[in-house]
N, C-alpha and C positions, 0 to 999 in steps of 0.2 A: 472695541478698542476706542479709548477716549481721544478725541481729536482736538488739539489746541486751536485757539483762534489766530495765533501768530506763530511764525517760525523764523529761524535764521536763514539767510540766503546771501550768496556772493553776488552783489549788484555792481555792474559796470556802469559808471556815470560818464566816463570819458576815457580816452586812451591813457593807460597807466593809472587810472583812478578806480580801483576795485575796492569796494567797501563791503564788509560783512555786517549786515544790519537786519533788524526785524521787519518782516513783511507779513501781510495778512495771509492766512491759509484760505485759498479760494476753492469753492466746489466741494465735492464733485457735482457737476451739473448733469442734465439728462445725457445718457449715453457715455458717461465718463466714470472712471474709477480714480480714487485718491491713493497715491503711492507714497508710503513712507520711504524716502530715498536713503539708501545705505551707501552707495558708491556712485561716483560720476567720473568717467574718464576725461582726461584733458586731451583735446584734439588740436591739430594745427590751426583749425579755424578759430578756436577759442583764443589761441595765442595771438592770432592776427587781430581779433577784436581788441584784445588787451593792449597790444603794443601800438596798434595803428588806428583803432576806432573804426575799423572796417575790415571786411573780408571779401575780396573781389569787388563785385558791384553792390554788395550789401553794406550799408553804412549805418552806424549807430547814431540814432537821432534823439535818444532819450535814455534814461536809466533802464537797464535790462539785466535780468538774472542770466548768468552764463550757463553753459553746459548742455550737451545733448546725448552723451553716452551714459545712460543711467540704468540702474537696477535697484530694486527695493522690494517692499512687501505691500500688498494691497491692504489699505487701511479702512476704506469705505467704498461703497458702491453708490453711484448716482441713480436717479429715477430711471426705471426701465432697463436697468442692467442686471442680468442674471448671474454674471460671473466674469472673471474668476473669483472664487470665494475670498472673503476677508482672511488674511493670513497667508495667502499664496505668494510665494517668491516669484518675481517677474523681472524680465528684461523689457525695457521700454523702447519701442520703435519711434524715433523722434519726428520723422517726416510723414505727414498724412495728407492725402488729397481730399477734395470736397466730396468724392464718392459718387458724383452725379454726372460730371461732364464726360464727353466722349473719350478723353484721355484716361480718366479713371475707369470708365466702363471697359476700356480695352485691356485693363490690367496694369497700365503704366502709371499707377497712382503717384509714384515718386516724381513724375514730370508734370503733375497737375498745375496749370497756370495759376490757380487760386490756392494752391497748397501752402501749408505752413510747416515750419520745422522748429523744434525747441531750440532756444538759444540763438535764433537767427532773427534780426530785427524785423518786425516789432514784437516777436513772440518771446516771452520769457522762457528761460531754460530750466534745467533741473538741478542746478547746484544749490539745493535748498532742502530743508528738512522734509517738506511735503510738496507734491506736485500733482495736480489733477491732469489726467490725460485721457484721450478716447479709449474706451474699453477695447476697441479693435486694435489698439496700438501696443497692448501688453502681451507678453509671451511667457507662459509659465516655465520656470527653470526646473530641470530634473535634479534629483538628489546628488548626482555625480558632479554638479557644477555649483560652486559657491556663489552667493549673491554678489560678492566683490568681483569675481571673474565674470559674472553676468553683465557687469558694466562694459565689458570688452566684447560682448556679443555684437554690439552695433558696429564697431570697426571691422569685426570679422565678417559681418554681413556685407559691408562695403568692399571687402576682399572677394567674397563669394560672387558678387554680382559681375565684376569685370572678368573673372575667370570663366564665367558662363558666356559673357559677351565675346570673349576671345575664342571660345570654342576649344578650350584646352581639353585634351583627352589622352588616353593611354598611348605611351610611346613618344609623345611630343617632347621636343627640346625647347625649353622655355627660358627666355631672358627677362629678368625683372630688374628694371633700373630704379634704384633708390631703395635703401635698406632702413627706411623709417618704419614706424609701426604698420602702416598699410602695406608697404613693400614686403615686410617679413611675413605678414599674414597672407598676402597674395602668394608668396613662395610656398608656404605651408599648404595652402589650399590647392595649388597646382599639383604638388606632390600627392596630396590626398586623392585627387581625381585621376591619378595615373601617369602624370608626366614622368618621362624617363630621366630627363636632366632638367634641373632648375638652377640657373646661374644668376647670382644677384650681384649688382654693381653698386658702388658708392664711392665717396672720397674719404670716408671715415673708417679706419681700420677697426675701431671698437664696434661699430655697427655691423661690419662685415663678419667679424668674429661671432657675433650673436646670431646672425643669419645662418652661418655654418653650423652652429650648435643646434639650431632649430630646424635643420633638415635640408638646407641648400646643398646641392651636390657640388657647387663650385662658387667662388667669389672672384671678383675683379675690382681692384682699386683703379678707377679710370683716371685718377690724377697721375698714376705711374705707368699704367699698361693700356694698350689698345685692345679693342674688341676685334675678334676675327670676323671677316666678311662672310656673308651667306652661310651662316652656321645654324641658325635657330628657325623653328617653325612658328613660334609665337613670341611677341614682345608685349610686356605689360609695363607701361611707363608710369612709375609711381613717384618720381622725384619732383615733377613740375619744373624741371630745368630744360629749356628748349634744346640745348646741345645734346642732352641725353636722348631725346626723341630722335634727333637727326642721326646720331651715332647708332642708336638701336635699329633704325630702319635699314641701315647698311648691313647690319648683322643678320637680317632676315634672309632666308633662302627663298627659292621660287614658291609661289602660292602661299607665302607667309601672311601673317595677320598681326597688325599692331593695334593695341588698345590703350587709349589715354586714360589714366586713372587719377594721377595727381592733378591738382587744380591748375588748369592750363592758363597761360597768358592769353591776352586778346588775339594775338597772332604769332605765328612761328615762321620766320623766314628760313629759307634754305631747305625746305622739305624736298627730298629727291624724287620729284614726280616722274622723271624719265625712268628711273630705276623701278619705281612702283608700277609703272605701266609695263615695262619689259617683263617683269616677273609676276605681274598680277598680284601685287601685294595690297591687301585690304587695310584700310585705316578706319577705326571706329572709336567711340568714346564711351565712358561710363560715368554716371552721376548718381551719387548716393546708392540706394539699393531698392529692390522690390522683390517681394516673395522670397527673401533670403534669410530671414531670421530663423525659421524652422531648420533649414539645412545648416546654418551656422551653429545653432545650439547642438544639433546632432554631431557635427564635427568636433566641437569642443568637449561634449560629454563623453564621446567615445575615445578621446585621447588622440584622434588623428590630427588635430591641431592643438598645439600646446599654448594655451592662453597664459598659464602661470609663467612661462618662460619669457613672455612679452612684458609682463608687469614688473616695473623696476622701482616704483616708489609710491608711498602712501602719505597723504597730508590730511590733517584735520581741516575743517571748514575755515577756522581762523587763519590757517596758513595758505588760503587759496591764492594770494598773490605770489607766494613762493612756488606753489605748484605750477602756476602759469609760466614762471621763469625757468623752472627746472630743466625742461627738455633742451632749451637753447644754451643753458649755462654748463651743462655736463653732457658730452656726447655718449656717455655710458647709459644715460637715461633713454628709454625707448617709450614706454607708456607709464604715466603716473595717474593715480586716482585721488580724488578728494572724497573724504568720508564725512558727510554732513553731521552724522551723529557723534563724531569724536570731538 
């Protein structure tokens, strides 16, 4: 496969200043593979960088290629890399650890203090024709899963991880607060691992309707209706709205567990600590994912999670600014992808 010296990429220079321009094709270096990128999902973090120039504590300090939810085809192997073979379709795991520190050696490579993540300053992302990535970060896609849907494996892995952290299992009654892309994927994953009931909340009827079509056993618009107290075994908070966490905690029954999935604010006032103590309700959190790409690919390839039902829009690379605006402009949009080759 002939590799060009330059490619087109969506480069963020400042808030609301996203330019599609030529950039050099770098690598692959030792231990890396070069991926010809076919699809990149737009994540809420990309939207924050685009609109605000920052995402939480991560601040844009110079031009950066956006995008971390990527899939494509292996175009070249770097020195010392035996595979996957050139031509293999892969999903890209964006967050990698150093591989050597105690955190990485424990298996929690997604928490590595020295780790990097595609599209998180200062690391360039994958909204580009080509991107070199560590060979250990690519995961071959089966024939049952298109390369375009392979870009949605990353958010599905981000859903698999908190479902594990929450300990969701057969027979559980699960409350998912927030019907955005991650919330809908969390709901599907909870059903796939055996949850008896999965109720999804939001304030947008269009998103609740989609959650119902994708397998939620119930939905609640919390702008109109209250949640019942002491009803659920597990809460997965995917909205990043403090009030949703507070309300959801009251909806947990004895020995329940709450897992924070949406990007949390620095502090949340009003957590019901006395209630948590009385009923021994556990509270934990989830960050990115680890060891979840394989299970995510399996769930999608088997049809137990419907990725096609989550995808609501496609944009060419030249339309990248419109892709970043789409989820906020239209509540019917759930997940959109940018296709660098279009």
